[in-house]
matplotlib code that plots the C-alpha trace (Angstrom):
import matplotlib.pyplot as plt

x = [34.4, 37.7, 39.8, 39.2, 37.7, 34.2, 31.5, 31.0, 27.5, 26.2, 23.8, 21.3, 18.9, 15.9, 13.6, 10.5, 8.6, 6.1, 8.6, 12.3, 14.7, 16.5, 19.8, 19.8, 21.9, 24.7, 24.2, 20.5, 18.0, 15.3, 11.9, 9.5, 6.0, 3.0, 2.4, -0.9, -2.2, -2.4, -0.5, 2.3, 2.7, 2.7, 5.4, 7.7, 6.9, 7.4, 10.7, 12.2, 10.8, 12.1, 15.5, 16.3, 14.1, 12.2, 13.4, 15.0, 13.9, 10.9, 10.5, 7.2, 7.8, 5.1, 2.8, 1.1, -2.1, -3.7, -5.3, -8.6, -9.9, -13.2, -12.3, -14.2, -17.3, -15.4, -13.7, -15.2, -15.1, -12.4, -10.3, -10.7, -9.9, -6.8, -5.4, -6.1, -4.5, -1.3, -1.0, -2.4, -3.0, 0.4, 2.0, -0.6, 0.0, 3.8, 3.4, 1.3, 3.9, 7.0, 5.7, 5.2, 8.9, 10.0, 7.8, 9.2, 12.8, 11.8, 13.6, 12.7, 11.8, 9.0, 9.1, 6.1, 6.7, 3.5, 2.6, 1.7, -1.4, -3.0, -3.6, -5.3, -5.4, -3.5, -5.4, -3.2, -3.9, -7.0, -9.0, -8.5, -4.7, -4.9, -7.3, -5.0, -2.0, -4.1, -5.1, -1.5, -0.5, -3.2, -2.3, 1.3, 0.3, -1.9, 0.9, 3.4, 1.0, 0.6, 4.1, 6.6, 8.2, 9.7, 9.5, 10.2, 7.7, 8.5, 6.7, 8.2, 6.1, 8.7, 8.6, 9.6, 6.9]
y = [41.2, 42.3, 40.4, 37.0, 35.5, 35.8, 37.2, 40.9, 42.2, 45.5, 47.0, 49.6, 51.4, 53.4, 55.4, 57.4, 60.0, 62.7, 65.5, 66.0, 64.9, 67.7, 65.8, 63.4, 60.3, 59.6, 56.5, 56.3, 56.8, 59.1, 59.0, 61.7, 60.2, 59.8, 56.0, 56.5, 57.3, 55.0, 57.6, 57.8, 54.0, 53.8, 56.4, 54.4, 51.1, 52.4, 54.1, 51.0, 48.5, 50.5, 51.5, 48.4, 45.7, 45.4, 44.8, 41.9, 43.3, 45.5, 47.0, 48.6, 51.0, 53.5, 54.4, 57.1, 58.3, 61.5, 61.0, 62.7, 62.8, 61.0, 57.6, 55.6, 57.8, 60.8, 59.1, 60.1, 58.1, 60.5, 59.7, 56.0, 56.4, 58.4, 56.1, 53.0, 54.5, 55.4, 52.3, 49.5, 50.4, 51.9, 48.6, 46.6, 48.6, 48.2, 44.5, 44.2, 46.1, 44.1, 40.6, 39.4, 40.0, 38.3, 35.3, 35.2, 35.2, 32.8, 35.0, 38.0, 39.3, 41.5, 42.9, 44.7, 46.9, 46.5, 47.6, 46.0, 48.1, 45.5, 43.4, 46.1, 49.8, 52.1, 54.8, 57.4, 55.9, 55.3, 52.2, 52.9, 52.8, 49.5, 48.0, 49.1, 47.4, 44.2, 44.1, 44.5, 41.7, 39.4, 40.4, 39.5, 36.2, 35.3, 36.2, 34.1, 31.1, 31.4, 32.3, 31.2, 28.7, 31.5, 34.7, 35.3, 37.4, 38.9, 41.1, 43.3, 44.8, 47.1, 48.6, 45.4, 43.2]
z = [-18.8, -20.0, -22.4, -20.7, -23.9, -22.6, -24.9, -24.9, -24.3, -25.6, -23.2, -24.5, -22.2, -23.1, -20.8, -21.2, -19.2, -20.1, -19.6, -20.4, -17.6, -15.8, -16.1, -19.0, -18.4, -20.8, -22.9, -22.2, -25.0, -23.8, -25.6, -24.4, -24.3, -22.0, -22.0, -20.1, -23.6, -26.6, -28.7, -26.2, -25.9, -29.7, -29.9, -27.6, -29.3, -32.8, -32.0, -30.2, -32.7, -35.7, -34.2, -32.1, -33.5, -30.2, -26.7, -24.7, -21.3, -20.6, -17.1, -16.5, -13.6, -14.2, -11.4, -9.5, -8.0, -6.7, -3.4, -2.6, 0.9, 1.3, 0.0, -2.6, -2.6, -4.0, -6.9, -10.3, -13.5, -14.7, -11.6, -12.2, -15.9, -15.2, -12.6, -14.7, -17.7, -15.8, -13.6, -15.8, -19.4, -20.1, -19.1, -21.0, -24.2, -24.0, -23.3, -26.5, -28.4, -27.4, -26.4, -30.0, -30.8, -27.7, -28.5, -32.0, -30.7, -27.9, -25.5, -23.4, -19.9, -18.8, -15.3, -13.8, -10.7, -8.8, -5.3, -2.0, -2.0, -4.4, -1.3, 0.7, -0.1, 2.2, 3.9, 2.1, -1.4, -3.4, -4.1, -7.9, -7.5, -5.6, -8.1, -11.0, -9.4, -8.6, -12.3, -13.4, -11.1, -12.6, -16.2, -15.5, -14.0, -17.0, -19.4, -17.4, -17.5, -21.3, -22.4, -19.7, -22.1, -24.1, -22.1, -18.4, -16.4, -13.0, -10.5, -7.9, -5.1, -3.6, -0.1, 1.7, 0.1]

ax = plt.figure().add_subplot(projection="3d")
ax.plot(x, y, z, "-o")
ax.set_aspect("equal")
plt.show()
């Protein structure tokens, strides 16, 4: 914004993945954690709440699935649990960690990156993945209905949706 007299903003960015990045980005706080687990999500939340006092913007962009040939019939309980933990519960856990601070400050934004497969699973993905993204969409909608006076909620479906 230069010296035009406008307020200066300090932008801090944090990111997390299960493994160290090959090329860390300068100026980005990296927290190594697996947010598909309660312990991993807690690691991220505790670090950011203690170091930064919470977040102003949370972008949940986690996702993935492992496709098995054979459709619904071949998905085990372990497959379902893994996919739900990665695609739904990681975001839910981080929302629970950061939403209270946003509500207290009466300011914040939570963005969920969903998928168009929540409407109808693609043949190259699994029903469990589609169900997890549909559940994330509904969780985001419920949060928006309850808290939109203080916190903005947005969803992105990517891939032209």
